[in-house]
C-alpha positions in Angstrom: -22.0 29.7 -50.4 -18.9 30.7 -52.2 -17.4 34.3 -53.8 -14.4 35.0 -56.3 -11.7 36.7 -54.6 -11.1 39.9 -55.8 -7.4 39.3 -55.8 -6.2 36.2 -56.9 -9.6 35.1 -58.7 -10.1 32.0 -56.5 -13.3 30.6 -55.3 -13.5 31.3 -51.7 -16.1 31.5 -48.8 -18.3 34.6 -48.5 -17.3 34.3 -44.3 -13.6 33.3 -44.9 -12.1 36.2 -43.1 -9.1 36.4 -45.4 -8.3 34.3 -48.9 -6.2 31.1 -48.0 -4.6 31.0 -51.6 -3.6 35.0 -51.5 -4.3 36.3 -47.8 -6.3 39.2 -49.0 -9.3 40.2 -46.8 -12.5 41.9 -48.1 -12.4 44.9 -49.6 -15.4 46.1 -47.7 -14.4 44.1 -44.6 -13.6 45.7 -41.3 -12.6 42.4 -39.6 -9.6 41.9 -38.2 -7.6 38.8 -38.0 -6.8 37.6 -34.0 -4.2 35.4 -33.2 -4.8 33.8 -29.9 -1.6 32.0 -28.2 -3.1 29.2 -26.1 -0.2 27.8 -24.8 3.5 28.1 -25.0 5.1 24.8 -25.1 8.7 25.0 -24.6 11.8 23.0 -22.7 13.7 24.8 -20.5 17.0 24.7 -22.6 15.1 26.2 -25.8 14.0 29.2 -23.5 18.1 28.6 -21.9 19.3 28.6 -26.0 17.0 31.9 -26.8 18.1 34.4 -23.9 21.7 33.6 -24.7 21.4 34.9 -28.2 19.1 37.3 -27.1 22.0 38.7 -24.6 24.5 38.0 -27.7 22.8 39.6 -30.2 22.6 43.0 -27.4 26.2 43.0 -26.9 26.5 44.6 -30.7 23.9 47.5 -29.7 25.2 48.1 -26.6 29.1 48.9 -28.3 27.3 50.9 -30.9 25.9 53.0 -28.3 28.5 53.4 -25.7 30.8 54.7 -28.9 27.8 57.2 -29.6 27.7 58.8 -26.2 31.9 58.8 -26.2 31.5 60.5 -29.5 28.8 63.0 -28.7 30.8 63.7 -25.3 33.6 64.4 -27.3 32.1 67.1 -29.4 30.2 68.9 -26.8 32.2 69.0 -24.1 34.5 71.4 -25.6 31.8 73.6 -26.0 30.7 73.0 -22.1 34.0 73.8 -20.8 35.4 77.6 -20.9 
């Protein structure tokens, strides 16, 4: 049976978990949309470059954390040494 989406007014199935047009969930729905990963088919070079990019992306975070630690130690250490 077709019903009207409360958000975009499109005709959708009454068994649909969400509106295929706008993605709105039914207002009285306790359903959640589940995601099931059945197969992850990545070749070695794709995984390798992903890991390289992740490592390079972590470098600025390490620099920021190191700088914050040095500044914090510089501010706190005069109070700890009498």
